[in-house]
VEXFIMI-366867 format. One record per atom (N, C-alpha, C): residue number from 0; residue in three letters; atom name; x, y, z. Coordinates in pm, 1 decimal, always signed. Atoms other than C-alpha are relative to their C-alpha. Example, Ala and Ser with C-alpha at 12.3 -4.5 7.8 and 13.67 -1.06 7.14 Angstrom:
   pos   code   site         px         py         pz
     0    Ala      N      +89.0     -119.0       +0.0
     0    Ala     CA    +1230.0     -450.0     +780.0
     0    Ala      C      +90.0     +120.0       +0.0
     1    Ser      N      -82.0     -119.0       -6.0
     1    Ser     CA    +1367.0     -106.0     +714.0
     1    Ser      C      -77.0     +109.0      +73.0
END
This chain:
   pos   code   site         px         py         pz
     0    Met      N     +122.4      -45.0      -34.6
     0    Met     CA    -5097.3   +23015.1   -14808.6
     0    Met      C      -65.7     -131.9      +31.8
     1    Glu      N     +116.6     +115.3      -55.3
     1    Glu     CA    -5337.7   +22781.7   -14603.6
     1    Glu      C     -129.5      +32.7      -50.3
     2    Leu      N     +149.4      -28.4      +57.4
     2    Leu     CA    -5678.0   +22741.5   -14784.7
     2    Leu      C      -80.6      -83.1      +96.1
     3    Pro      N     +105.2      +66.2      -55.4
     3    Pro     CA    -5993.7   +22618.7   -14615.8
     3    Pro      C      -26.7     -117.4      -76.2
     4    Lys      N      +26.4     +127.3      +72.4
     4    Lys     CA    -6097.8   +22272.6   -14694.0
     4    Lys      C     -102.8      +17.8      -98.8
     5    Phe      N     +110.6      -50.6     +101.1
     5    Phe     CA    -6422.2   +22419.2   -14860.7
     5    Phe      C       +4.2     +145.5      -13.4
     6    Ile      N      +11.6     -133.8      +26.7
     6    Ile     CA    -6483.3   +22725.3   -15043.8
     6    Ile      C     -127.1       +2.1      -65.5
     7    Leu      N     +105.5      -35.3      +72.3
     7    Leu     CA    -6809.5   +22877.7   -15164.5
     7    Leu      C      +36.5      +59.9     -134.3
     8    Gly      N      -29.3      -60.3     +121.6
     8    Gly     CA    -6811.3   +22970.4   -15526.3
     8    Gly      C     -133.1      +50.9      -83.8
     9    Asp      N     +119.8      -72.6      +67.0
     9    Asp     CA    -7050.7   +23198.9   -15738.5
     9    Asp      C      +49.5      +34.0     -141.1
    10    Asn      N      -50.6      -39.4     +142.1
    10    Asn     CA    -7034.2   +23277.7   -16115.0
    10    Asn      C     -135.5      +69.3      -70.4
    11    Thr      N     +107.2      -61.7      +64.3
    11    Thr     CA    -7262.4   +23529.7   -16309.4
    11    Thr      C      -38.6      -66.9     -135.3
    12    Asp      N      +50.7      +78.5     +109.0
    12    Asp     CA    -7255.4   +23294.6   -16593.7
    12    Asp      C     -101.0     -114.7      +21.8
    13    Phe      N      +97.8     +104.8      -39.5
    13    Phe     CA    -7441.4   +23036.0   -16410.8
    13    Phe      C      -63.9      +55.1     +118.1
    14    Lys      N      +88.6      -65.1      -95.6
    14    Lys     CA    -7709.1   +23233.1   -16240.5
    14    Lys      C      -45.4      -86.0     +118.3
    15    Glu      N      +77.8     +101.6      -73.8
    15    Glu     CA    -7887.0   +22954.1   -16062.8
    15    Glu      C      +96.2      -89.2      +89.5
    16    Ala      N     -103.4     +106.9      -47.0
    16    Ala     CA    -7566.6   +22760.6   -15954.8
    16    Ala      C      +75.7      +59.6     +132.0
    17    Ile      N      -92.0      -43.6      -96.5
    17    Ile     CA    -7383.2   +22761.4   -15631.5
    17    Ile      C      +97.6     -113.1      +14.7
    18    Phe      N      -92.0      +97.8      -13.7
    18    Phe     CA    -7065.2   +22583.8   -15614.0
    18    Phe      C      +79.7      -25.1     +128.4
    19    Val      N      -73.1      +36.5     -106.5
    19    Val     CA    -6866.8   +22416.1   -15331.8
    19    Val      C     +132.4      -60.9      -56.7
    20    Ile      N     -110.8      +35.7      +42.1
    20    Ile     CA    -6496.6   +22389.6   -15393.1
    20    Ile      C      +69.0      -88.2     +110.8
    21    His      N      -81.7      +80.9     -109.0
    21    His     CA    -6299.2   +22105.4   -15207.7
    21    His      C     +141.3      +29.8      -25.4
    22    Thr      N     -150.5      -29.0      +18.9
    22    Thr     CA    -5932.9   +22205.7   -15196.7
    22    Thr      C      +88.9      -83.8      +40.4
    23    Glu      N      -88.5      +89.9      -26.0
    23    Glu     CA    -5779.7   +21912.5   -15040.3
    23    Glu      C      -28.7     -143.5      -86.2
    24    Tyr      N       +0.9     +110.9      +89.3
    24    Tyr     CA    -5703.3   +21570.2   -15207.8
    24    Tyr      C     -130.5      -91.1      +34.6
    25    Pro      N      +10.5      -26.5     +148.1
    25    Pro     CA    -5933.0   +21457.8   -15391.9
    25    Pro      C      -77.0     +113.1      -16.5
    26    Arg      N      +69.1     -134.8      +47.1
    26    Arg     CA    -6001.0   +21806.2   -15532.4
    26    Arg      C     -114.7      -14.0      -83.7
    27    Phe      N     +106.7      +22.1     +104.8
    27    Phe     CA    -6338.6   +21871.0   -15680.3
    27    Phe      C      -87.4     +120.1      +25.0
    28    Val      N      +96.2     -101.6      -16.2
    28    Val     CA    -6610.2   +22117.6   -15736.4
    28    Val      C     -120.9      -63.3      -14.5
    29    Ile      N     +144.3      +32.4       -7.5
    29    Ile     CA    -6984.5   +22050.8   -15665.8
    29    Ile      C      -79.8     +110.1      -46.4
    30    Asn      N     +104.5     -105.6      +36.7
    30    Asn     CA    -7258.7   +22234.6   -15842.6
    30    Asn      C     -143.9      -36.3      +86.6
    31    Leu      N     +115.2      +32.3      -83.9
    31    Leu     CA    -7532.0   +22232.6   -15589.3
    31    Leu      C     -132.5      -10.0      -56.2
    32    Glu      N     +130.9      -31.9      +68.7
    32    Glu     CA    -7795.5   +22336.8   -15830.9
    32    Glu      C      -46.9     -137.0      -76.7
    33    Asp      N      +48.0     +140.9      +51.3
    33    Asp     CA    -7787.8   +21980.5   -15990.0
    33    Asp      C      +91.4     -116.5      +40.7
    34    Asp      N      -85.4     +101.4      -66.7
    34    Asp     CA    -7527.6   +21787.8   -15775.2
    34    Asp      C      +98.7      -43.1      -98.7
    35    Ser      N     -128.1      +50.8      +80.8
    35    Ser     CA    -7278.6   +21749.2   -16060.7
    35    Ser      C     +126.1      +42.1      +59.7
    36    Val      N     -139.2       -5.3      -63.0
    36    Val     CA    -6931.4   +21695.5   -15958.8
    36    Val      C     +102.9       -0.3     -123.4
    37    Thr      N     -124.6       +6.6      +99.8
    37    Thr     CA    -6596.3   +21785.9   -16149.3
    37    Thr      C     +118.0      -34.4      +96.5
    38    Trp      N      -93.2      +50.0      -66.6
    38    Trp     CA    -6310.7   +21608.6   -16021.6
    38    Trp      C     +147.1      +55.2      -46.1
    39    Phe      N     -125.5      -42.5      +55.3
    39    Phe     CA    -5944.9   +21747.3   -16042.1
    39    Phe      C      +97.9      -94.2      +21.2
    40    Asp      N      -98.3     +123.6      -41.9
    40    Asp     CA    -5777.6   +21436.3   -15880.9
    40    Asp      C      -60.8     -136.2      -11.3
    41    Asn      N      +34.7     +136.8      +20.6
    41    Asn     CA    -5814.7   +21073.3   -15951.4
    41    Asn      C      +13.7      -76.4     +150.8
    42    Leu      N      -17.3      +64.4     -135.1
    42    Leu     CA    -5881.1   +20862.0   -15628.1
    42    Leu      C      +98.6     -137.4      -46.7
    43    Glu      N      -99.9      +98.3      +12.4
    43    Glu     CA    -5580.1   +20632.7   -15635.2
    43    Glu      C      +15.9     -107.6     +100.6
    44    Asn      N      -48.7      +90.1     -108.1
    44    Asn     CA    -5474.6   +20314.7   -15437.4
    44    Asn      C     -134.8      -24.1      +83.6
    45    Glu      N     +116.4      +40.6      -93.9
    45    Glu     CA    -5833.9   +20255.7   -15314.9
    45    Glu      C      -85.2      -95.9      -77.2
    46    Thr      N     +104.1      +98.1      +71.8
    46    Thr     CA    -6081.8   +19987.1   -15403.7
    46    Thr      C     -124.2      +76.5      -45.9
    47    Glu      N     +119.1      -53.0      +53.1
    47    Glu     CA    -6408.8   +20063.4   -15571.6
    47    Glu      C      -87.9      +48.4     +133.1
    48    Ala      N      +92.9      -21.2     -116.2
    48    Ala     CA    -6602.1   +20044.3   -15231.4
    48    Ala      C      +65.1      +93.4      +94.4
    49    Glu      N      -54.8     -111.3      -85.2
    49    Glu     CA    -6349.1   +20258.3   -15049.2
    49    Glu      C      -22.1     +147.1      -85.9
    50    Ala      N      +23.1     -121.4      +89.2
    50    Ala     CA    -6369.9   +20523.7   -15338.3
    50    Ala      C     -143.7      +50.3      +20.6
    51    Thr      N     +140.8      -26.4       -7.9
    51    Thr     CA    -6739.3   +20515.2   -15330.6
    51    Thr      C      -42.6      +61.8     +151.1
    52    Gln      N      +29.1      -49.8     -126.1
    52    Gln     CA    -6754.9   +20553.4   -14945.5
    52    Gln      C      +69.8     +141.0      +30.5
    53    Glu      N      -56.6     -128.7      -11.8
    53    Glu     CA    -6504.8   +20839.2   -14946.9
    53    Glu      C      -49.6     +116.0      -94.6
    54    Val      N      +70.2      -84.1      +90.0
    54    Val     CA    -6685.8   +21016.1   -15237.9
    54    Val      C     -136.1      +43.9      +76.9
    55    Glu      N     +148.0      -29.0      -76.7
    55    Glu     CA    -7029.2   +20988.2   -15038.1
    55    Glu      C      +22.6      +97.6     +102.0
    56    Glu      N       -8.9      -81.2     -126.0
    56    Glu     CA    -6866.9   +21124.1   -14719.4
    56    Glu      C      +53.6     +152.1      -32.7
    57    Leu      N      -56.4     -146.7      +45.4
    57    Leu     CA    -6688.7   +21431.8   -14916.2
    57    Leu      C     -146.1      +80.7      -36.7
    58    Ile      N     +132.9      -59.2      +52.5
    58    Ile     CA    -7042.0   +21499.5   -15078.2
    58    Ile      C      -68.0      +61.0     +116.3
    59    Thr      N      +86.6      -18.1     -120.9
    59    Thr     CA    -7205.8   +21498.2   -14750.1
    59    Thr      C      +68.6     +123.2      +74.2
    60    Gln      N      -65.2     -115.2      -55.3
    60    Gln     CA    -6935.0   +21728.0   -14603.2
    60    Gln      C      -14.3     +124.3      -67.9
    61    Ala      N       +3.6     -117.6      +93.9
    61    Ala     CA    -6955.0   +21971.1   -14889.6
    61    Ala      C     -145.0      +55.7      +24.8
    62    Asn      N     +143.7      -55.5       -4.7
    62    Asn     CA    -7353.9   +22002.6   -14846.6
    62    Asn      C       -4.5      +43.9     +155.2
    63    Ala      N      +13.8      -22.0     -115.4
    63    Ala     CA    -7300.9   +22022.5   -14462.5
    63    Ala      C      +64.1     +152.9       +9.1
    64    Phe      N      -77.6     -144.6       +4.4
    64    Phe     CA    -7046.8   +22320.3   -14511.4
    64    Phe      C     -103.9     +100.8      -69.6
    65    Phe      N      +92.4     -109.5      +54.2
    65    Phe     CA    -7303.8   +22501.8   -14744.2
    65    Phe      C     -100.0      +35.2     +105.8
    66    Asp      N      +78.1      -20.6      -98.3
    66    Asp     CA    -7563.3   +22453.4   -14482.7
    66    Asp      C      +40.0      +86.4     +113.8
    67    Arg      N      -61.0      -69.5     -111.9
    67    Arg     CA    -7353.5   +22584.7   -14211.9
    67    Arg      C      +34.3     +148.1      -40.7
    68    Glu      N       -8.5     -129.0      +53.4
    68    Glu     CA    -7248.6   +22886.3   -14417.4
    68    Glu      C     -117.6      +74.2      -14.1
    69    Thr      N     +131.9      -60.4      +11.9
    69    Thr     CA    -7591.6   +22965.4   -14506.3
    69    Thr      C      -58.3      +56.0     +116.5
    70    Gln      N      +43.5      -28.2     -140.3
    70    Gln     CA    -7706.2   +22952.6   -14151.0
    70    Gln      C     +100.0     +118.7      +45.1
    71    Arg      N     -103.0     -107.8      -53.5
    71    Arg     CA    -7410.8   +23183.7   -14052.8
    71    Arg      C      -39.0     +138.6      -61.2
    72    Leu      N      +21.5     -128.8      +65.3
    72    Leu     CA    -7481.8   +23449.4   -14311.3
    72    Leu      C     -153.4      +37.3      +30.2
    73    Met      N     +138.8      -50.6      -23.1
    73    Met     CA    -7859.9   +23448.6   -14231.8
    73    Met      C       +3.4      +32.4     +159.1
    74    Ala      N      -25.2      -45.8     -124.3
    74    Ala     CA    -7763.0   +23484.1   -13866.1
    74    Ala      C      +54.4     +142.3       +3.4
    75    Asp      N      -63.9     -150.9       +0.5
    75    Asp     CA    -7542.7   +23792.8   -13949.5
    75    Asp      C      -84.1      +87.0      -24.4
    76    Glu      N      +84.0     -110.1      +64.1
    76    Glu     CA    -7819.0   +23954.5   -14152.0
    76    Glu      C     -111.5      +39.7     +119.0
    77    Val      N      +83.7      -64.4     -103.6
    77    Val     CA    -8030.8   +23985.0   -13832.7
    77    Val      C      +20.2      +86.8      +84.5
END
């Protein structure tokens, strides 16, 4: 099964939270309520500077994905 790079997640136990799940290496979940990140993979074979840059880029992509999905949902409701 092929998965999308990002998936939106919701859970009634966390009523205010919206999660973005990144399914490719390095896999992680970001809670957009407080920007906390849970990593499922370690960044290996990378310098600290490379890892920091990759993490920043992935977080930016996750936020852009959420913004895009939100805009699409709002457009579908019109």
